DOMIPA-332880 format. One record per residue (C-alpha): y, z, x; residue number from 0; residue in one letter. Coordinates in nm, 2 decimals. Layout:
// DOMIPA-332880
<drentor><north>Y</north><up>Z</up><east>X</east><num>NUM</num><residu>A</residu></drentor>
...
***
This chain:
// DOMIPA-332880
<drentor><north>0.00</north><up>-0.01</up><east>0.01</east><num>0</num><residu>X</residu></drentor>
<drentor><north>0.34</north><up>-0.09</up><east>0.13</east><num>1</num><residu>X</residu></drentor>
<drentor><north>0.66</north><up>0.11</up><east>0.08</east><num>2</num><residu>X</residu></drentor>
<drentor><north>0.97</north><up>-0.06</up><east>-0.02</east><num>3</num><residu>X</residu></drentor>
<drentor><north>1.27</north><up>-0.06</up><east>0.22</east><num>4</num><residu>X</residu></drentor>
<drentor><north>1.49</north><up>0.25</up><east>0.17</east><num>5</num><residu>X</residu></drentor>
<drentor><north>1.20</north><up>0.44</up><east>0.00</east><num>6</num><residu>X</residu></drentor>
<drentor><north>1.12</north><up>0.80</up><east>0.03</east><num>7</num><residu>X</residu></drentor>
<drentor><north>0.89</north><up>0.75</up><east>0.34</east><num>8</num><residu>X</residu></drentor>
<drentor><north>1.21</north><up>0.74</up><east>0.57</east><num>9</num><residu>X</residu></drentor>
<drentor><north>1.14</north><up>1.08</up><east>0.72</east><num>10</num><residu>X</residu></drentor>
<drentor><north>1.44</north><up>1.24</up><east>0.53</east><num>11</num><residu>X</residu></drentor>
<drentor><north>1.47</north><up>1.62</up><east>0.53</east><num>12</num><residu>X</residu></drentor>
<drentor><north>1.27</north><up>1.83</up><east>0.29</east><num>13</num><residu>X</residu></drentor>
<drentor><north>1.46</north><up>1.94</up><east>-0.03</east><num>14</num><residu>X</residu></drentor>
<drentor><north>1.50</north><up>2.31</up><east>-0.07</east><num>15</num><residu>X</residu></drentor>
<drentor><north>1.27</north><up>2.43</up><east>-0.36</east><num>16</num><residu>X</residu></drentor>
<drentor><north>1.48</north><up>2.60</up><east>-0.63</east><num>17</num><residu>X</residu></drentor>
<drentor><north>1.32</north><up>2.91</up><east>-0.79</east><num>18</num><residu>X</residu></drentor>
<drentor><north>1.14</north><up>2.85</up><east>-1.12</east><num>19</num><residu>X</residu></drentor>
<drentor><north>1.32</north><up>3.02</up><east>-1.42</east><num>20</num><residu>X</residu></drentor>
<drentor><north>1.17</north><up>3.06</up><east>-1.76</east><num>21</num><residu>X</residu></drentor>
<drentor><north>1.36</north><up>2.85</up><east>-2.02</east><num>22</num><residu>X</residu></drentor>
<drentor><north>1.29</north><up>3.11</up><east>-2.28</east><num>23</num><residu>X</residu></drentor>
<drentor><north>1.34</north><up>3.46</up><east>-2.14</east><num>24</num><residu>X</residu></drentor>
<drentor><north>1.51</north><up>3.39</up><east>-1.81</east><num>25</num><residu>X</residu></drentor>
<drentor><north>1.26</north><up>3.55</up><east>-1.58</east><num>26</num><residu>X</residu></drentor>
<drentor><north>1.28</north><up>3.43</up><east>-1.23</east><num>27</num><residu>X</residu></drentor>
<drentor><north>0.97</north><up>3.35</up><east>-1.04</east><num>28</num><residu>X</residu></drentor>
<drentor><north>0.91</north><up>3.48</up><east>-0.68</east><num>29</num><residu>X</residu></drentor>
<drentor><north>0.74</north><up>3.22</up><east>-0.50</east><num>30</num><residu>X</residu></drentor>
<drentor><north>0.50</north><up>2.94</up><east>-0.65</east><num>31</num><residu>X</residu></drentor>
<drentor><north>0.37</north><up>3.01</up><east>-1.01</east><num>32</num><residu>X</residu></drentor>
<drentor><north>0.07</north><up>2.80</up><east>-1.07</east><num>33</num><residu>X</residu></drentor>
<drentor><north>0.00</north><up>2.97</up><east>-1.39</east><num>34</num><residu>X</residu></drentor>
<drentor><north>0.34</north><up>2.90</up><east>-1.55</east><num>35</num><residu>X</residu></drentor>
<drentor><north>0.36</north><up>2.63</up><east>-1.83</east><num>36</num><residu>X</residu></drentor>
<drentor><north>0.56</north><up>2.31</up><east>-1.77</east><num>37</num><residu>X</residu></drentor>
<drentor><north>0.70</north><up>2.11</up><east>-2.06</east><num>38</num><residu>X</residu></drentor>
<drentor><north>0.88</north><up>1.79</up><east>-2.06</east><num>39</num><residu>X</residu></drentor>
<drentor><north>1.13</north><up>1.78</up><east>-2.35</east><num>40</num><residu>X</residu></drentor>
<drentor><north>1.38</north><up>1.50</up><east>-2.40</east><num>41</num><residu>X</residu></drentor>
<drentor><north>1.31</north><up>1.41</up><east>-2.05</east><num>42</num><residu>X</residu></drentor>
<drentor><north>1.40</north><up>1.74</up><east>-1.89</east><num>43</num><residu>X</residu></drentor>
<drentor><north>1.12</north><up>1.96</up><east>-1.73</east><num>44</num><residu>X</residu></drentor>
<drentor><north>1.13</north><up>2.33</up><east>-1.85</east><num>45</num><residu>X</residu></drentor>
<drentor><north>0.91</north><up>2.60</up><east>-1.73</east><num>46</num><residu>X</residu></drentor>
<drentor><north>0.78</north><up>2.91</up><east>-1.91</east><num>47</num><residu>X</residu></drentor>
<drentor><north>0.65</north><up>3.23</up><east>-1.78</east><num>48</num><residu>X</residu></drentor>
<drentor><north>0.30</north><up>3.37</up><east>-1.87</east><num>49</num><residu>X</residu></drentor>
<drentor><north>0.42</north><up>3.61</up><east>-2.13</east><num>50</num><residu>X</residu></drentor>
<drentor><north>0.65</north><up>3.34</up><east>-2.31</east><num>51</num><residu>X</residu></drentor>
<drentor><north>0.34</north><up>3.09</up><east>-2.29</east><num>52</num><residu>X</residu></drentor>
<drentor><north>0.10</north><up>3.34</up><east>-2.44</east><num>53</num><residu>X</residu></drentor>
<drentor><north>0.35</north><up>3.45</up><east>-2.73</east><num>54</num><residu>X</residu></drentor>
<drentor><north>0.39</north><up>3.07</up><east>-2.83</east><num>55</num><residu>X</residu></drentor>
<drentor><north>0.05</north><up>2.93</up><east>-2.74</east><num>56</num><residu>X</residu></drentor>
<drentor><north>0.00</north><up>2.78</up><east>-3.09</east><num>57</num><residu>X</residu></drentor>
<drentor><north>0.33</north><up>2.59</up><east>-3.08</east><num>58</num><residu>X</residu></drentor>
<drentor><north>0.27</north><up>2.46</up><east>-2.74</east><num>59</num><residu>X</residu></drentor>
<drentor><north>-0.07</north><up>2.34</up><east>-2.83</east><num>60</num><residu>X</residu></drentor>
<drentor><north>0.08</north><up>2.18</up><east>-3.15</east><num>61</num><residu>X</residu></drentor>
<drentor><north>0.33</north><up>2.02</up><east>-2.93</east><num>62</num><residu>X</residu></drentor>
<drentor><north>0.62</north><up>2.16</up><east>-3.10</east><num>63</num><residu>X</residu></drentor>
<drentor><north>0.95</north><up>2.16</up><east>-2.89</east><num>64</num><residu>X</residu></drentor>
<drentor><north>1.06</north><up>2.49</up><east>-2.77</east><num>65</num><residu>X</residu></drentor>
<drentor><north>1.36</north><up>2.49</up><east>-3.01</east><num>66</num><residu>X</residu></drentor>
<drentor><north>1.10</north><up>2.54</up><east>-3.28</east><num>67</num><residu>X</residu></drentor>
<drentor><north>0.95</north><up>2.85</up><east>-3.14</east><num>68</num><residu>X</residu></drentor>
***
């Protein structure tokens, strides 16, 4: 596979990772959180902590936007 000129393989500096913040309760993650839920709503990624994910599991499985929770 060939990369296009000006692509991301130019050896640029790595981005600093921003801490994850729960879109529902505002909890800030300390380090990587592989158990948090990621939702894409209207083209925007939103992350939800374990507690908020558990409280709204049925709405998540029903694919309701977080505005409906």
